[in-house]
C-alpha positions as CSV (number, residue, x, y, z in Angstrom):
1,M,-31.5,4.8,-8.6
2,A,-32.3,2.1,-6.1
3,S,-33.0,2.9,-2.6
4,R,-30.2,3.2,-0.1
5,S,-30.8,-0.3,1.3
6,D,-30.5,-1.7,-2.2
7,V,-27.0,-0.5,-3.0
8,E,-24.1,-2.8,-2.3
9,V,-20.4,-3.0,-3.3
10,F,-18.4,-6.3,-3.0
11,W,-15.5,-8.2,-4.4
12,D,-15.9,-11.1,-6.8
13,S,-13.0,-11.4,-9.3
14,G,-13.1,-7.6,-9.4
15,V,-15.1,-4.8,-7.8
16,L,-18.9,-5.1,-8.2
17,L,-21.5,-2.5,-7.6
18,R,-25.1,-3.6,-7.3
19,A,-27.9,-1.0,-7.5
20,G,-31.2,-2.7,-7.2
21,D,-31.4,-5.2,-10.1
22,N,-28.4,-3.6,-11.9
23,L,-24.8,-4.8,-11.6
24,V,-21.8,-2.9,-12.7
25,A,-18.4,-4.6,-12.7
26,F,-15.0,-2.8,-12.5
27,D,-12.0,-4.7,-13.7
28,S,-13.9,-8.0,-13.6
29,R,-12.0,-11.1,-14.5
30,R,-15.2,-13.1,-15.1
31,D,-17.7,-13.3,-17.9
32,R,-21.0,-12.1,-16.4
33,F,-23.7,-12.2,-19.1
34,G,-25.4,-8.8,-19.5
35,T,-23.2,-7.0,-17.0
36,S,-21.5,-3.7,-17.8
37,V,-17.8,-4.0,-17.3
38,L,-15.6,-0.9,-16.9
39,V,-11.9,-1.4,-17.4
40,S,-9.6,0.9,-15.5
41,H,-6.4,0.1,-17.4
42,A,-4.6,-2.4,-19.7
43,H,-2.6,-4.5,-17.3
44,I,-3.5,-8.1,-17.8
45,D,-4.7,-8.7,-14.2
46,H,-7.4,-6.0,-14.8
47,L,-8.7,-7.1,-18.2
48,P,-11.8,-9.2,-18.6
49,P,-12.0,-12.4,-20.7
50,S,-11.9,-11.6,-24.5
51,S,-15.6,-12.7,-24.7
52,V,-16.7,-9.7,-22.6
53,E,-17.8,-6.4,-24.0
54,A,-16.2,-3.7,-22.0
55,Y,-16.0,0.1,-21.6
56,A,-12.4,1.5,-21.8
57,T,-10.6,4.6,-22.9
58,P,-9.2,4.4,-26.5
59,Q,-5.7,4.2,-25.0
60,T,-6.5,1.2,-22.8
61,A,-8.3,-0.6,-25.7
62,E,-5.3,0.0,-28.0
63,I,-2.8,-1.4,-25.4
64,A,-5.0,-4.3,-24.7
65,R,-5.2,-5.2,-28.4
66,A,-1.4,-4.9,-28.5
67,K,-1.4,-7.6,-25.8
68,G,-3.6,-9.9,-27.9
69,K,-6.9,-9.2,-26.3
70,R,-9.9,-9.4,-28.6
71,N,-12.7,-7.8,-26.6
72,R,-15.2,-5.5,-28.1
73,F,-14.3,-2.3,-26.4
74,L,-16.8,0.5,-26.1
75,P,-15.0,3.9,-26.0
76,I,-15.2,6.2,-23.0
77,A,-13.5,9.5,-22.5
78,F,-12.1,11.3,-19.4
79,D,-14.6,13.7,-17.8
80,K,-17.4,12.7,-20.1
81,P,-20.4,11.1,-18.3
82,L,-21.6,7.6,-19.3
83,R,-25.2,6.6,-18.5
84,L,-25.7,3.0,-17.5
85,Y,-29.2,1.5,-17.2
86,G,-30.7,5.0,-17.4
87,E,-30.0,5.4,-13.7
88,L,-26.3,5.4,-13.0
89,E,-23.9,8.2,-14.3
90,V,-20.3,7.1,-14.5
91,I,-17.5,9.6,-15.1
92,P,-14.0,8.4,-16.0
93,K,-11.2,10.4,-14.5
94,N,-7.4,10.1,-15.0
95,A,-5.8,7.6,-12.6
96,G,-2.2,8.4,-13.3
97,H,-1.2,4.7,-13.4
98,M,-0.4,4.3,-17.1
99,L,-1.5,5.6,-20.5
100,G,-5.3,5.6,-20.5
101,S,-5.8,4.5,-16.9
102,A,-9.0,5.7,-15.4
103,Q,-10.7,5.9,-12.0
104,F,-14.5,6.0,-12.0
105,V,-17.0,8.3,-10.4
106,V,-20.4,6.8,-9.9
107,A,-22.9,9.6,-9.3
108,S,-26.6,9.6,-8.4
109,G,-29.1,11.3,-6.2
110,E,-28.0,8.9,-3.4
111,G,-24.4,10.2,-3.4
112,V,-21.0,9.7,-5.1
113,L,-18.9,6.5,-5.1
114,V,-15.3,6.5,-6.5
115,Y,-13.4,3.4,-7.6
116,T,-9.8,4.3,-8.1
117,G,-8.4,1.3,-9.9
118,D,-4.6,1.2,-9.8
119,L,-3.6,4.7,-8.9
120,N,-0.6,7.1,-8.9
121,L,-0.7,10.8,-7.8
122,A,2.9,11.6,-8.9
123,N,3.7,13.0,-12.3
124,T,6.0,10.8,-14.3
125,L,7.8,11.1,-17.7
126,V,4.8,9.5,-19.4
127,T,1.8,10.2,-17.2
128,K,0.1,13.0,-15.4
129,G,-0.6,12.2,-11.7
130,A,-4.2,11.6,-10.6
131,E,-6.1,14.0,-8.4
132,P,-8.2,12.9,-5.4
133,I,-11.9,13.1,-6.0
134,S,-14.5,14.2,-3.4
135,C,-16.9,11.4,-2.7
136,D,-19.2,9.8,-0.1
137,V,-17.9,6.2,-0.6
138,L,-14.3,5.4,-1.8
139,V,-13.1,2.0,-3.1
140,I,-9.3,2.4,-3.2
141,E,-6.6,0.1,-4.3
142,S,-4.1,-0.5,-1.5
143,T,-1.1,-2.3,-3.1
144,Y,1.3,-0.3,-0.9
145,G,-1.0,0.2,2.0
146,K,1.6,-0.2,4.8
147,P,3.5,2.8,6.2
148,F,6.8,1.1,5.3
149,F,6.2,1.8,1.6
150,R,7.1,5.4,1.1
151,F,9.0,6.0,-2.2
152,P,11.9,8.4,-2.8
153,H,11.2,11.4,-5.0
154,R,11.0,10.3,-8.6
155,D,13.8,12.6,-9.8
156,E,16.1,10.9,-7.3
157,V,15.2,7.5,-8.6
158,Y,15.8,8.7,-12.2
159,R,19.2,9.9,-11.2
160,D,20.1,6.6,-9.7
161,I,19.0,4.7,-12.8
162,V,21.1,6.9,-15.1
163,K,24.2,6.4,-12.8
164,W,23.7,2.7,-12.9
165,V,23.5,2.7,-16.7
166,F,26.8,4.5,-16.8
167,D,28.4,2.2,-14.4
168,V,27.3,-0.9,-16.3
169,L,28.5,0.6,-19.6
170,K,31.9,1.2,-18.1
171,E,32.2,-2.5,-17.6
172,E,31.4,-3.0,-21.3
173,K,28.1,-4.7,-20.4
174,I,24.6,-4.0,-21.6
175,P,22.2,-2.4,-19.0
176,T,19.0,-4.4,-19.2
177,F,15.7,-3.5,-17.6
178,T,13.1,-6.3,-17.1
179,V,9.9,-4.4,-16.3
180,Y,6.2,-4.4,-17.1
181,S,5.9,-4.1,-20.9
182,A,3.1,-1.6,-20.6
183,G,3.7,1.6,-18.6
184,K,7.0,1.0,-16.8
185,A,8.9,0.0,-20.0
186,Q,7.8,3.2,-21.7
187,E,8.9,5.3,-18.7
188,I,12.4,3.7,-18.8
189,I,12.7,4.3,-22.5
190,K,11.6,7.9,-22.2
191,L,14.2,8.4,-19.4
192,I,17.0,7.0,-21.5
193,N,15.8,9.2,-24.5
194,L,15.9,12.3,-22.4
195,F,19.1,11.9,-20.4
196,L,21.4,9.6,-22.3
197,E,22.6,9.6,-25.9
198,L,22.2,5.8,-26.2
199,P,20.1,3.6,-28.4
200,V,17.3,1.6,-26.7
201,V,16.5,-1.8,-28.0
202,A,13.0,-3.0,-27.1
203,H,11.9,-6.6,-26.7
204,E,9.1,-7.6,-29.2
205,R,6.4,-7.4,-26.5
206,V,7.6,-4.0,-25.3
207,A,7.9,-2.7,-28.9
208,R,4.2,-3.6,-29.6
209,I,3.1,-1.5,-26.6
210,C,5.4,1.3,-27.7
211,E,3.6,1.4,-31.0
212,A,0.3,1.8,-29.2
213,Y,1.7,4.7,-27.1
214,Q,3.0,6.4,-30.3
215,K,-0.5,6.3,-31.8
216,F,-1.5,8.7,-29.1
217,G,1.4,11.2,-29.6
218,F,4.1,9.8,-27.3
219,R,7.5,10.2,-28.9
220,L,9.6,7.2,-27.9
221,Q,12.9,6.4,-29.6
222,Y,13.6,2.7,-29.6
223,I,14.7,-0.1,-32.0
224,P,12.7,-3.3,-32.1
225,E,14.9,-6.2,-31.1
226,R,13.8,-8.4,-34.0
227,S,14.8,-5.9,-36.6
228,E,18.1,-6.2,-38.3
229,E,19.2,-2.9,-36.7
230,G,18.1,-4.2,-33.3
231,R,20.2,-7.3,-33.6
232,E,23.2,-5.3,-34.8
233,V,23.0,-2.8,-31.9
234,L,22.7,-5.6,-29.3
235,F,25.7,-7.3,-30.9
236,R,27.8,-4.1,-30.7
237,G,26.7,-3.2,-27.2
238,S,26.7,0.4,-25.9
239,C,22.9,0.4,-25.7
240,V,20.1,-0.2,-23.2
241,Y,17.9,-3.2,-23.5
242,V,14.3,-3.1,-22.2
243,A,12.4,-6.4,-21.8
244,P,9.3,-7.7,-20.0
245,V,9.3,-9.1,-16.5
246,N,11.0,-12.5,-16.3
247,A,12.3,-12.4,-19.8
248,P,15.4,-14.5,-20.1
249,L,18.7,-12.7,-20.8
250,M,20.1,-13.6,-24.2
251,S,23.7,-12.8,-23.5
252,S,26.1,-13.0,-20.7
253,R,26.9,-9.3,-21.4
254,M,23.5,-8.3,-20.2
255,V,23.2,-7.0,-16.6
256,R,19.7,-7.0,-15.2
257,A,17.9,-4.4,-13.2
258,V,14.2,-4.1,-12.1
259,A,12.2,-1.0,-11.4
260,T,9.3,-1.6,-8.9
261,G,7.9,-0.2,-5.7
262,W,8.7,-3.5,-4.0
263,A,12.4,-2.5,-4.3
264,V,12.1,-0.5,-1.1
265,A,11.8,-3.9,0.6
266,W,13.9,-6.3,-1.4
267,S,16.3,-6.7,-4.3
268,P,16.2,-10.0,-6.3
269,K,19.4,-12.0,-6.2
270,S,19.3,-12.4,-9.9
271,C,19.5,-8.6,-10.4
272,S,22.4,-6.2,-10.3
273,A,20.0,-3.4,-9.1
274,A,16.5,-2.8,-8.0
275,F,15.0,0.8,-8.3
276,P,11.9,1.8,-6.3
277,L,10.1,3.2,-9.4
278,S,6.4,2.5,-9.2
279,S,3.3,3.3,-11.2
280,H,1.3,2.8,-8.0
281,A,0.6,5.3,-5.2
282,D,2.8,4.8,-2.2
283,F,1.4,4.8,1.4
284,S,1.7,8.6,1.7
285,Q,-0.3,9.1,-1.5
286,L,-2.9,6.6,-0.5
287,E,-3.4,8.4,2.8
288,R,-3.6,11.7,1.1
289,Y,-6.2,10.5,-1.3
290,V,-8.5,9.2,1.4
291,L,-8.2,12.4,3.5
292,E,-8.7,14.8,0.5
293,S,-11.7,12.7,-0.8
294,G,-13.6,13.4,2.4
295,A,-15.2,9.9,2.0
296,K,-17.5,8.9,4.8
297,K,-16.9,5.2,4.1
298,V,-13.8,3.6,2.6
299,F,-13.3,0.1,1.2
300,T,-9.7,-1.0,0.5
301,C,-8.9,-3.7,-2.0
302,M,-5.8,-5.5,-3.4
303,G,-2.4,-5.5,-1.7
304,Y,-2.3,-4.5,2.0
305,A,-6.0,-3.8,2.1
306,R,-6.5,-5.1,5.7
307,E,-3.6,-3.1,7.1
308,F,-4.5,0.1,5.3
309,A,-8.2,-0.1,6.5
310,E,-7.0,-0.7,10.1
311,Y,-4.6,2.3,9.9
312,L,-7.4,4.6,8.6
313,R,-9.7,3.5,11.5
314,R,-7.0,3.8,14.1
315,K,-5.2,7.0,12.9
316,H,-8.1,9.0,11.4
317,G,-11.3,7.5,12.8
318,I,-12.5,6.8,9.3
319,E,-15.0,4.0,8.7
320,A,-12.8,1.7,6.6
321,Q,-12.7,-2.0,5.9
322,P,-11.2,-4.3,3.3
323,L,-13.6,-5.2,0.5
324,R,-14.7,-8.8,0.8
325,P,-16.6,-11.3,-1.3
326,K,-19.5,-10.9,1.1
327,Q,-21.8,-8.1,0.0
328,Q,-21.3,-4.8,1.8
329,Q,-24.1,-2.3,2.4
330,I,-22.6,1.1,1.5
331,L,-25.4,3.6,1.5
332,S,-27.5,2.4,4.4
């Protein structure tokens, strides 16, 4: 591997690691000819242009294709080392964010760097929580990197959702969740399947992602909206409708709810309810990850990166700073 002075990490439409003449991109949104791109998960803001050849878990690749992406995905597997440029060993680990989501361990004789990607340490109905990884340098997403963002226990949120569904049904309305079509939608569907004897009608985009989930053994009971049965069930009511974020409501009988970590701070006026159900780590989880990783140097990115880095410096004396476009020496 390159000497310590030749190793850098920086931000440029994604997280980039430069080791000597070699460049590795994590979740890059740009086409960099000849650069290895590792994709942490299949949310659209982390996927490269379709012209880019990228490494991804089979689950991530399948969901990306269901979203219409046409990349050539090179398969990677959790806990199995990938050798890049003959010098860098990259090991994907579960990130707990959604099906197939990965954090990446970059190991060499110079030390260990971890890039978390979007992260969640809590178990959900459709994902196993991530585990903190010991490392020398940590690049951690900081979406909820302010102490204000501490989520209730997930079981408590699940109970609140079930109660809201009952309350809406009593008014002879249709409980409608507008959420991310990949990840959150499947968690809501699984919750209804487990705790309510109600049919779930899935918007076309949600149904496509559900098909991808089921290819990997996830049992989800739902009815595609565009099917004859789906139209009939929606007409009758007494069901739950799950649609993508910002999808228009097709009927005045539909009552909208959202499920997002931002619900601890606000509730949209257009919604009947907002539930703090997130696929991201809250502040407590982020802090726990940093401390358990034992990282000597921490770079924060996305969300409240500046605030989280400042907290880590002030509270724990950790060398932390937000990742910037300017190149950062990390192993000097």
